[in-house]
MITOR-487340 format. One line per field, with one value per residue (C-alpha): residue number from 1; x, y, z; residue in three letters. Coordinates in pm, 1 decimal. Layout:
// residues N
seq: c(NUM, ...)
east: c(X, ...)
north: c(Y, ...)
up: c(Z, ...)
type: c(Ala, ...)
// end
This chain:
// residues 162
seq: c(1, 2, 3, 4, 5, 6, 7, 8, 9, 10, 11, 12, 13, 14, 15, 16, 17, 18, 19, 20, 21, 22, 23, 24, 25, 26, 27, 28, 29, 30, 31, 32, 33, 34, 35, 36, 37, 38, 39, 40, 41, 42, 43, 44, 45, 46, 47, 48, 49, 50, 51, 52, 53, 54, 55, 56, 57, 58, 59, 60, 61, 62, 63, 64, 65, 66, 67, 68, 69, 70, 71, 72, 73, 74, 75, 76, 77, 78, 79, 80, 81, 82, 83, 84, 85, 86, 87, 88, 89, 90, 91, 92, 93, 94, 95, 96, 97, 98, 99, 100, 101, 102, 103, 104, 105, 106, 107, 108, 109, 110, 111, 112, 113, 114, 115, 116, 117, 118, 119, 120, 121, 122, 123, 124, 125, 126, 127, 128, 129, 130, 131, 132, 133, 134, 135, 136, 137, 138, 139, 140, 141, 142, 143, 144, 145, 146, 147, 148, 149, 150, 151, 152, 153, 154, 155, 156, 157, 158, 159, 160, 161, 162)
east: c(10494.7, 10723.5, 10494.1, 10523.4, 10857.4, 10814.3, 10906.1, 10553.7, 10791.9, 11129.8, 11216.5, 11079.2, 11270.3, 11553.9, 11551.1, 11405.2, 11704.8, 12019.5, 11814.7, 11843.3, 12221.9, 12295.4, 12063.6, 12245.4, 12565.7, 12815.5, 12713.2, 12680.6, 12543.0, 12239.5, 12162.6, 12227.6, 11908.4, 11735.4, 11786.3, 11622.8, 11332.6, 11193.5, 11286.8, 11049.3, 10859.0, 10722.0, 10624.8, 10415.0, 10256.1, 10155.0, 10090.2, 9700.2, 9832.9, 9966.1, 9668.0, 9903.9, 10282.5, 10466.9, 10568.2, 10904.0, 11003.7, 11266.1, 11379.3, 11701.0, 11523.2, 11442.8, 11790.2, 11782.2, 11419.6, 11563.5, 11792.9, 11531.2, 11319.1, 11581.7, 11705.2, 11336.7, 11274.2, 11607.1, 11500.9, 11142.3, 11306.0, 11464.5, 11181.6, 10968.6, 11149.9, 11181.5, 10796.5, 10765.5, 11018.1, 10894.7, 10578.1, 10428.6, 10099.9, 10139.6, 9837.0, 9724.5, 9516.7, 9370.1, 9450.7, 9291.4, 9565.7, 9453.2, 9662.0, 9819.4, 9954.1, 9690.7, 9936.8, 9814.9, 10201.2, 10226.2, 9978.9, 10091.0, 10465.6, 10342.0, 10156.0, 10397.6, 10666.7, 10429.7, 10366.2, 10773.5, 10806.9, 10782.8, 10508.2, 10258.6, 10050.4, 9829.5, 9508.2, 9318.1, 9305.6, 8914.3, 8710.5, 8806.1, 9206.2, 9187.9, 9186.8, 9500.6, 9349.5, 9694.6, 9733.6, 9956.2, 10108.4, 10141.7, 10090.2, 9907.1, 9871.7, 9686.5, 9785.3, 10159.5, 10174.2, 10005.7, 10277.5, 10582.4, 10457.5, 10371.9, 10720.6, 10879.3, 10768.9, 10448.7, 10641.1, 10922.4, 10683.5, 10519.6, 10897.2, 10923.9, 10608.0, 10507.9)
north: c(9766.3, 9736.0, 10002.7, 10269.8, 10283.9, 10312.0, 10607.7, 10663.6, 10918.6, 10791.4, 11118.3, 11318.7, 11187.0, 11235.6, 11586.8, 11642.8, 11507.5, 11617.8, 11971.0, 11978.2, 11870.3, 12217.3, 12407.5, 12301.3, 12451.7, 12178.1, 11772.7, 11640.9, 11332.7, 11555.7, 11690.7, 11351.4, 11168.9, 11482.9, 11523.1, 11151.7, 11260.6, 11549.9, 11329.1, 11011.1, 11240.6, 11508.0, 11228.9, 11027.0, 11380.2, 11504.8, 11127.5, 11219.0, 11526.3, 11327.5, 11096.2, 10860.4, 10850.7, 11024.0, 10800.1, 10848.0, 10540.9, 10681.0, 10967.2, 11019.0, 11192.5, 11495.8, 11658.1, 11659.6, 11794.3, 12047.3, 12168.1, 12186.9, 12405.1, 12672.0, 12691.3, 12746.2, 13071.5, 13200.1, 13171.2, 13264.6, 13601.9, 13747.2, 13685.0, 13786.8, 14088.5, 14176.5, 14211.2, 14397.0, 14698.7, 14638.3, 14816.0, 14492.0, 14417.5, 14080.2, 13782.0, 13684.8, 13359.3, 13068.8, 12747.8, 12420.7, 12176.5, 11758.0, 11609.5, 11279.1, 11335.0, 11097.6, 11136.6, 11453.7, 11534.4, 11486.0, 11716.3, 11958.1, 11958.4, 12002.4, 12361.3, 12477.1, 12413.3, 12668.2, 12920.1, 12905.0, 13001.2, 13404.5, 13448.5, 13136.5, 13076.7, 12735.8, 12922.8, 12622.8, 12241.7, 12100.1, 11848.4, 11554.5, 11676.0, 11556.2, 11976.9, 12261.2, 12618.0, 12780.3, 13178.5, 13197.4, 13607.8, 13624.5, 13280.8, 13357.1, 12900.2, 12764.0, 12384.5, 12573.8, 12636.2, 12265.2, 12055.4, 12295.6, 12222.6, 11816.0, 11765.4, 11996.8, 11879.9, 11623.3, 11379.4, 11394.5, 11369.4, 11078.4, 10912.7, 10967.8, 10848.5, 10513.7)
up: c(13834.7, 13513.8, 13327.5, 13595.4, 13517.0, 13187.7, 12909.6, 12730.5, 12532.6, 12493.0, 12257.7, 12498.1, 12827.2, 12619.4, 12533.6, 12860.7, 12984.8, 12814.7, 12770.5, 13207.6, 13204.8, 12920.9, 13101.6, 13491.0, 13576.7, 13561.9, 13515.0, 13860.6, 14054.8, 14135.9, 13788.9, 13689.0, 13922.7, 13867.5, 13531.1, 13503.9, 13749.2, 13498.1, 13174.2, 13377.9, 13518.9, 13303.6, 13030.5, 13286.5, 13370.3, 13036.2, 12848.0, 12832.3, 12577.1, 12364.1, 12187.2, 11992.2, 12018.5, 11746.3, 11444.3, 11303.1, 11147.9, 10954.6, 11180.4, 10989.7, 10712.8, 10954.0, 10916.7, 10490.9, 10554.2, 10798.0, 10552.4, 10253.3, 10483.6, 10548.7, 10236.4, 10101.2, 10402.8, 10332.1, 9893.5, 9995.7, 10213.1, 9943.8, 9711.8, 9945.4, 9954.7, 9596.6, 9543.2, 9835.8, 9706.2, 9336.7, 9172.2, 9097.7, 9346.4, 9435.1, 9319.3, 9618.8, 9669.1, 9921.1, 9793.2, 9898.7, 9946.6, 9913.0, 10219.4, 10167.7, 10532.2, 10734.8, 11084.8, 11310.8, 11340.2, 11006.6, 10975.4, 11194.5, 11069.3, 10710.1, 10826.0, 11049.5, 10741.7, 10507.0, 10762.1, 10838.2, 10502.6, 10315.0, 10143.5, 10250.2, 10611.0, 10676.6, 10745.0, 10858.8, 10835.1, 10757.0, 11050.8, 10894.1, 10785.5, 10493.2, 10334.0, 10377.3, 10369.6, 10253.2, 10166.4, 9920.9, 9889.4, 9530.7, 9297.6, 8958.0, 8925.8, 9241.2, 9057.7, 9121.5, 9485.0, 9545.9, 9306.4, 9484.0, 9864.3, 9746.7, 9605.4, 9848.5, 10127.1, 10172.4, 9957.6, 10226.0, 10487.4, 10360.4, 10352.8, 10733.8, 10903.7, 10656.4)
type: c(Met, Leu, Asp, Arg, Leu, Ser, Phe, Pro, Gln, Pro, Trp, Leu, Ser, Leu, Ile, Leu, Phe, Val, Thr, Trp, Gln, Phe, Leu, Ser, Asp, Gly, Ile, Ser, Gly, Gly, Ser, Leu, Val, Leu, Gly, Leu, Ile, Leu, Ala, Trp, Gly, Ile, Pro, Gln, Leu, Thr, Gln, Gly, Phe, Trp, Pro, Glu, Pro, Pro, Ala, Phe, Met, Arg, Phe, Trp, Leu, Met, Pro, Lys, Tyr, Leu, Val, Arg, Val, Leu, Lys, Asp, Ile, Val, Ile, Ala, Ser, Phe, Glu, Val, Ala, Ala, Leu, Ile, Ile, Ser, Pro, Arg, Lys, Pro, Arg, Pro, Ala, Phe, Val, Cys, Tyr, Pro, Leu, Glu, Leu, Glu, His, Pro, Leu, Ala, Ile, Ser, Ile, Leu, Ala, Ser, Thr, Ile, Ser, Leu, Thr, Pro, Gly, Thr, Val, Ser, Ala, Asp, Val, Ser, Asp, Asp, Gln, Arg, Leu, Leu, Leu, Ile, His, Ala, Leu, Asp, Thr, Glu, Asp, Glu, Gln, Glu, Val, Ile, Asn, Thr, Ile, Arg, Lys, Arg, Tyr, Glu, Gln, Pro, Leu, Leu, Glu, Met, Phe, Lys)
// end
């Protein structure tokens, strides 16, 4: 009985509850009850889609990571814009990035981060999840792309997912 009342994804439940309260027309007894039902019910219904719970062991590092990513998106946007208006032709390349990350969610966050940053796109993850294929819009040195991604994105994710 106690297992049925548990919250299999507590962070998802909290986010659902808070989101419901923001979407409700004011906080009332009814919105609190319905918010709790949704916060409990949706994770119960989607439990089969979560092969293993997200392993954020150090979630307090996420804000620093997000600030870094947003800053890099802004800088890369200007760099890509300058490349587009310049007469110089870009030097595109596909880069095979060797992953140190093992958790599927961490790999997904890394691939999404790379794709969100202008000038790079995550194209594929190998079947064994050890390599990430990345398309870089303009690079002379593939190793520089690997080193930059490892230092700026993968290392912080490794710290978060220890």
